[in-house]
FISE-748063 format. One record per atom (N, C-alpha, C, O): residue number from 0; x, y, z; chain; atom name. Coordinates in steps of 0.02 Angstrom, whole numbers, plus 50000, padded with zeros to 5 digits. Each point is the difference from the previous one (the first is absolute). Example, Ala and Ser with C-alpha at 12.3 -4.5 7.8 and 13.67 -1.06 7.14 Angstrom:
BEGIN
n  east  north  up  chain  atom
0  50660  49716  50390  A  N
0  49955  50059  50000  A  CA
0  50045  50060  50000  A  C
0  50052  49999  50033  A  O
1  49930  50054  49931  A  N
1  50042  50059  50003  A  CA
1  49961  50055  50037  A  C
1  50025  50055  50008  A  O
***
This chain:
BEGIN
n  east  north  up  chain  atom
0  50003  51059  49628  A  N
0  49949  49974  50045  A  CA
0  49932  50009  49967  A  C
0  49985  50051  49970  A  O
1  49974  49898  50037  A  N
1  49934  50002  49969  A  CA
1  49954  50047  50038  A  C
1  50006  50008  50061  A  O
2  49948  50023  49903  A  N
2  49951  50044  50029  A  CA
2  49933  49966  50009  A  C
2  49958  50023  50038  A  O
3  50032  49922  49926  A  N
3  49936  49966  50000  A  CA
3  49999  49951  50058  A  C
3  50047  49962  50011  A  O
4  49898  50039  50026  A  N
4  49995  49961  50061  A  CA
4  50007  49925  49987  A  C
4  50034  49965  50038  A  O
5  49936  50011  49909  A  N
5  50004  49929  49985  A  CA
5  50071  49979  49980  A  C
5  50022  49945  50015  A  O
6  50013  50101  49953  A  N
6  50069  49984  49980  A  CA
6  50046  50001  50061  A  C
6  50048  49961  50003  A  O
7  49939  50082  50045  A  N
7  50039  50000  50062  A  CA
7  49992  49934  50036  A  C
7  50048  49971  50024  A  O
8  49890  50004  49979  A  N
8  49987  49935  50032  A  CA
8  50034  49944  49960  A  C
8  50029  49955  50030  A  O
9  49967  50048  49904  A  N
9  50031  49949  49958  A  CA
9  50075  49998  50012  A  C
9  50030  49946  50003  A  O
10  50001  50113  50005  A  N
10  50072  50002  50014  A  CA
10  50017  49968  50067  A  C
10  50050  49964  50006  A  O
11  49908  50049  50044  A  N
11  50011  49968  50066  A  CA
11  49994  49924  49995  A  C
11  50041  49964  50028  A  O
12  49910  50013  49935  A  N
12  49991  49927  49992  A  CA
12  50059  49969  49962  A  C
12  50024  49947  50018  A  O
13  49999  50088  49931  A  N
13  50056  49975  49961  A  CA
13  50063  49995  50043  A  C
13  50039  49952  49994  A  O
14  49971  50098  50050  A  N
14  50059  49998  50044  A  CA
14  49997  49941  50048  A  C
14  50050  49967  50011  A  O
15  49891  50020  50017  A  N
15  49991  49943  50045  A  CA
15  50014  49935  49964  A  C
15  50036  49957  50025  A  O
16  49935  50035  49915  A  N
16  50010  49939  49962  A  CA
16  50073  49991  49980  A  C
16  50026  49944  50000  A  O
17  50006  50111  49982  A  N
17  50070  49998  49980  A  CA
17  50043  49973  50057  A  C
17  50043  49957  49989  A  O
18  49946  50067  50071  A  N
18  50039  49977  50058  A  CA
18  49986  49927  50015  A  C
18  50046  49962  50015  A  O
19  49891  50018  49981  A  N
19  49982  49931  50014  A  CA
19  50030  49953  49947  A  C
19  50027  49948  50017  A  O
20  49968  50071  49920  A  N
20  50027  49959  49946  A  CA
20  50076  49996  50004  A  C
20  50029  49948  49985  A  O
21  50003  50107  50034  A  N
21  50072  50001  50006  A  CA
21  50023  49950  50054  A  C
21  50050  49965  49991  A  O
22  49913  50032  50063  A  N
22  50016  49953  50054  A  CA
22  49993  49928  49975  A  C
22  50041  49957  50017  A  O
23  49907  50029  49944  A  N
23  49990  49932  49975  A  CA
23  50055  49981  49951  A  C
23  50026  49944  50002  A  O
24  49994  50103  49954  A  N
24  50053  49985  49952  A  CA
24  50066  49986  50036  A  C
24  50038  49956  49981  A  O
25  49975  50083  50071  A  N
25  50061  49989  50039  A  CA
25  49999  49932  50033  A  C
25  50051  49965  50003  A  O
26  49891  50015  50023  A  N
26  49992  49935  50031  A  CA
26  50012  49944  49950  A  C
26  50030  49949  50017  A  O
27  49948  50060  49921  A  N
27  50011  49950  49948  A  CA
27  50075  49989  49990  A  C
27  50023  49943  49996  A  O
28  50013  50112  49999  A  N
28  50073  49994  49990  A  CA
28  50033  49965  50058  A  C
28  50045  49959  49990  A  O
29  49932  50055  50071  A  N
29  50029  49969  50059  A  CA
29  49989  49924  49999  A  C
29  50046  49962  50013  A  O
30  49893  50017  49970  A  N
30  49986  49928  49999  A  CA
30  50040  49965  49945  A  C
30  50022  49943  50009  A  O
31  49987  50090  49934  A  N
31  50039  49970  49946  A  CA
31  50073  49992  50021  A  C
31  50030  49948  49989  A  O
32  49998  50105  50041  A  N
32  50070  49997  50022  A  CA
32  50010  49946  50054  A  C
32  50051  49967  50001  A  O
33  49899  50025  50043  A  N
33  50006  49951  50053  A  CA
33  50003  49929  49970  A  C
33  50040  49959  50023  A  O
34  49919  50028  49927  A  N
34  49999  49934  49969  A  CA
34  50067  49986  49966  A  C
34  50027  49945  50006  A  O
35  50000  50104  49959  A  N
35  50063  49990  49965  A  CA
35  50058  49991  50050  A  C
35  50043  49958  49991  A  O
36  49957  50083  50062  A  N
36  50054  49994  50048  A  CA
36  49999  49934  50037  A  C
36  50053  49972  50015  A  O
37  49888  50001  49999  A  N
37  49995  49934  50031  A  CA
37  50029  49947  49954  A  C
37  50035  49955  50022  A  O
38  49950  50049  49914  A  N
38  50025  49952  49951  A  CA
38  50076  50005  49995  A  C
38  50034  49949  49996  A  O
39  49992  50112  50005  A  N
39  50073  50008  49996  A  CA
39  50035  49975  50062  A  C
39  50057  49977  49997  A  O
40  49909  50027  50060  A  N
40  50029  49977  50063  A  CA
40  49996  49924  50007  A  C
40  50028  49972  50047  A  O
41  49939  49995  49907  A  N
41  49995  49928  50001  A  CA
41  49942  49974  50041  A  C
41  49994  49940  50012  A  O
42  49962  50105  50010  A  N
42  49941  49979  50038  A  CA
42  49942  49988  49953  A  C
42  50004  50013  49940  A  O
43  49941  49961  50088  A  N
43  49942  49984  49959  A  CA
43  49958  50063  49988  A  C
43  49971  50027  50047  A  O
44  50025  49998  49891  A  N
44  49964  50062  49985  A  CA
44  49926  49989  49983  A  C
44  49967  50046  49977  A  O
45  50007  49892  50032  A  N
45  49933  49985  49976  A  CA
45  49947  50044  50033  A  C
45  49958  50028  49965  A  O
46  50045  49979  50101  A  N
46  49950  50040  50036  A  CA
46  50004  50073  49979  A  C
46  49949  50033  49990  A  O
47  50112  49993  50003  A  N
47  50009  50070  49979  A  CA
47  49975  50010  49929  A  C
47  49972  50053  49983  A  O
48  50039  49897  49974  A  N
48  49975  50004  49931  A  CA
48  49924  50003  49998  A  C
48  49971  50039  49963  A  O
49  49997  49919  50077  A  N
49  49927  49998  50001  A  CA
49  49973  50068  50023  A  C
49  49952  50026  49971  A  O
50  50078  50002  50081  A  N
50  49977  50064  50026  A  CA
50  50010  50055  49948  A  C
50  49955  50041  49989  A  O
51  50103  49959  49979  A  N
51  50014  50051  49949  A  CA
51  49951  49995  49942  A  C
51  49975  50051  49976  A  O
52  50013  49888  50000  A  N
52  49954  49992  49944  A  CA
52  49929  50019  50020  A  C
52  49963  50029  49960  A  O
53  50017  49955  50101  A  N
53  49933  50017  50024  A  CA
53  49992  50076  50003  A  C
53  49948  50027  49981  A  O
54  50104  50007  50044  A  N
54  49997  50073  50004  A  CA
54  49998  50033  49931  A  C
54  49965  50050  49990  A  O
55  50072  49921  49963  A  N
55  49998  50026  49932  A  CA
55  49930  49993  49970  A  C
55  49975  50046  49968  A  O
56  49995  49896  50042  A  N
56  49932  49989  49974  A  CA
56  49950  50047  50033  A  C
56  49955  50026  49966  A  O
57  50053  49986  50099  A  N
57  49955  50045  50035  A  CA
57  50007  50072  49974  A  C
57  49950  50035  49990  A  O
58  50112  49986  49999  A  N
58  50012  50068  49975  A  CA
58  49970  50008  49929  A  C
58  49973  50052  49983  A  O
59  50032  49895  49977  A  N
59  49971  50002  49933  A  CA
59  49924  50003  50003  A  C
59  49969  50036  49961  A  O
60  50001  49926  50084  A  N
60  49927  49999  50004  A  CA
60  49973  50066  50027  A  C
60  49944  50020  49983  A  O
61  50096  50015  50058  A  N
61  49978  50064  50027  A  CA
61  50015  50058  49952  A  C
61  49978  50057  50012  A  O
62  50058  49929  49934  A  N
62  50014  50052  49951  A  CA
62  50062  50041  50016  A  C
62  50011  50052  49970  A  O
63  50029  49925  50078  A  N
63  50060  50037  50018  A  CA
63  50054  49990  49947  A  C
63  50036  50047  49983  A  O
64  49969  49892  49992  A  N
64  50044  49987  49943  A  CA
64  49959  49965  49946  A  C
64  49947  49972  50015  A  O
65  50078  50029  49924  A  N
65  49965  49969  49944  A  CA
65  50005  49924  50006  A  C
65  50052  49974  50022  A  O
66  49896  49989  49960  A  N
66  50004  49927  50004  A  CA
66  50058  49969  49961  A  C
66  50029  49951  50023  A  O
67  49987  50078  49920  A  N
67  50057  49974  49962  A  CA
67  50066  50012  50037  A  C
67  50046  49959  49997  A  O
68  49958  50097  50038  A  N
68  50060  50014  50039  A  CA
68  50007  49949  50056  A  C
68  50055  49977  50015  A  O
69  49889  50007  50017  A  N
69  50002  49949  50053  A  CA
69  50023  49933  49973  A  C
69  50042  49967  50030  A  O
70  49932  50014  49912  A  N
70  50020  49936  49970  A  CA
70  50074  50001  49982  A  C
70  50036  49951  50012  A  O
71  49988  50104  49960  A  N
71  50070  50005  49981  A  CA
71  50045  49997  50061  A  C
71  50052  49966  50000  A  O
72  49929  50069  50054  A  N
72  50041  50001  50060  A  CA
72  50001  49931  50034  A  C
72  50051  49980  50027  A  O
73  49893  49985  49972  A  N
73  49998  49933  50029  A  CA
73  50045  49953  49961  A  C
73  50036  49959  50029  A  O
74  49963  50046  49905  A  N
74  50042  49958  49958  A  CA
74  50074  50014  50012  A  C
74  50040  49954  50007  A  O
75  49978  50110  49995  A  N
75  50070  50018  50010  A  CA
75  50023  49980  50070  A  C
75  50057  49979  50009  A  O
76  49899  50028  50040  A  N
76  50017  49981  50068  A  CA
76  50014  49925  50003  A  C
76  50048  49979  50032  A  O
77  49910  49981  49935  A  N
77  50010  49927  50000  A  CA
77  50067  49983  49966  A  C
77  50036  49955  50024  A  O
78  49980  50079  49922  A  N
78  50064  49988  49966  A  CA
78  50059  50017  50045  A  C
78  50049  49963  50003  A  O
79  49947  50095  50031  A  N
79  50055  50021  50043  A  CA
79  50009  49953  50060  A  C
79  50056  49984  50018  A  O
80  49889  49994  50011  A  N
80  50004  49954  50057  A  CA
80  50028  49933  49977  A  C
80  50042  49970  50034  A  O
81  49935  50006  49909  A  N
81  50025  49936  49974  A  CA
81  50074  50004  49984  A  C
81  50038  49954  50015  A  O
82  49982  50102  49955  A  N
82  50071  50009  49984  A  CA
82  50042  50005  50062  A  C
82  50055  49973  50002  A  O
83  49921  50062  50049  A  N
83  50038  50008  50062  A  CA
83  50004  49933  50038  A  C
83  50051  49985  50030  A  O
84  49895  49976  49967  A  N
84  50000  49935  50035  A  CA
84  50048  49951  49966  A  C
84  50035  49961  50033  A  O
85  49967  50041  49900  A  N
85  50042  49954  49963  A  CA
85  50074  50019  50006  A  C
85  50044  49957  50001  A  O
86  49969  50109  50003  A  N
86  50070  50023  49999  A  CA
86  50035  50000  50064  A  C
86  50059  50018  50003  A  O
***
């Protein structure tokens, strides 16, 4: 445990940010899975894809994930949805 007052505050802030970022990352996974499952079920995944891509871009702009990671995940999501729709 830190003895310095500023470091104690920094630890509290880090814990809050960690919980908030964890929730956003979990939400990203949920939106990606929803888009893929809709495509596999034979339904139209366009709306779910748009939401998932928008959330990925938002997370990247807020610094929760790296911009390259957002781009990679969007690309892979598009490939998975296209493959599920075709198959």
